[in-house]
Residue, then its C-alpha position, 0 to 999 in steps of 0.5 A: m938492792s944487794q939482796q935483790r941481786e942475790l936472789r936473781r942469782q939463785d936457781a929459779p924454783t921448780c915451777f918456773r923450771v917446769v915452764r922453761s922446759i915447756r918452751p922448747t917442746r912447743s918450738e919443736h911442734r911448730h918446726v914439724a908443722d912447718a916441715h910438713e907444710f913445706q913437704k906439701l908445698r914441694e909436692q904441689l910444686a912437682e905436680a905443677n911442674e908435671e902438668a906444665r911439662m904435659n902442657w908443653d908437650e901438648f903445645i908442641r903436638t898442636r903446633d905440629q898438627c897446625k903446621a900440617l893443616e896449613e900445609d894441607l890447606a895450601e895444597l887444597r887451595r892450589d887444587n881449588d885453583r886448578l879446578s876453578n880453571r878447569l871449571r871455567r874451561f868446561r863452562a866456556r865449552i858448554g856455552e860453545l856446545g849450546r850455540a852449536r846445538s841451537q844453530l843445528a836445531d835452526h838448521a834442522e827446522r829449515i830443512n824440515e820446512a823445506e822438506h815439508r814444502t817439497v813433499q806438499a809441492l810433489a803431492h800437489a803436482a802428482a795430484a794435478g798431473s793425474e787429475p782426470a780431464k773431467a769427472r762424469s759422476v760424483q762416484q768418479a770424483i770422490g773415488y779420484a779424491r780418496s785415491n789421490l788428494h791425500a790431504l782430504s779424509i772421506p769416510d766410506e759412508v760419506a762417499e756412499a751416501a753422496v753417490e746414492s743422493l747426487d748421482k742422478a741421471n740427468k745431473r750426474a755429470s755437472r754434480g760430478r764436476k762440481v764435487m771434483e772442483a770443490l774437492t780439488a780446491l780444498h786439497a790445494y788449500a790444505i797443501d799450500p804452505a803459504r796460505e793465510g786465513d781460512f778456506k774462504h779467505w784463501c779462495a777470495q785471495g785467488g787461491h791457486a791456478g788450478v782452483q776453480i771455485s769462487a769464494n761466493q760458494i763458501a760459508m765457513s759457518e751456519s746462521q745463529n738460528v741453526q747454531q741455537r737449535n739443537v736439532m739442526e746442529s745435531q743434523r750437522r754432526f758428522l762422521v770423522d776419523p777417530t784420530l781427530d775425535l774419539s767419539g767418531r763425530r764432530v759438528m761441521l758448519a763450514h760448507i761449500r755450495i755445489a750448484q747454483g741456488e740456495s737449495a743446491p747440494r752442500l759439501h760440509f767440511l771441517d779444517d784440521t790442517r793446522g791440527k793434530t791430523g793436518k787434514i780436512h775432513i769431509g763429513y757430508i755431500g748431499p742435498h741442502l740440509p734443513t735451515a730455519r727458513d727451510p726446515k723441510 
């Protein structure tokens, strides 16, 4: 045992001392690596601090912008409230103006109707006042109608043909009187604002005080035989004002018997008093036209 202790007290061999000299060297490397890692962590911490500072600055800017936007939003809401109030007042004024305009339109329509009735009444009074006591011929009756009965349209050709065919010496006065009665009745019907139904119905209901024509003398159409035959229908296609028809002709089936008897002369007309011309168009005054029973 004493020998062993003695051996421990002796210096270690050179090989062991070399090993011991290595140990401090390994410790220094580890210290350097730790220092390098610590430096990297410090750098990362500095970068994180800088990023945090930048984020904080950005937060402050964003917060200030939000406050400014909230103030702008509050001002916009106040403006919106003011505009909403103005819009409600404006809409109320529009409603008042619409009601006033509707009332004005109603008044204007009533005024127009009153003016129309007045003009028609004056025209009728003027026509009645200027009517000759007695038409002595078809020519005189048609001449008077064309000058005074402005609700009638009588083309020149119709007037000339009527005078030529009906103004015979022995029947001139009677036919002139009957033509005058028919034209006067048509005019009175055309300007009557209270009329109902067609001309025949109007006459059957009493017509007008100055009308001297019976509803029995009036036919508002022709028989089916006449209407179904093209030839006979074409014979009843007469001249009209181009304002009514650009072709210048229209079929006129309504007619008035000028005298007694089936073969008496006829006056054919077209009622456009409720149309675009507002007139009655006279297309024919002359001898009775062919029919199925009397083809002539």
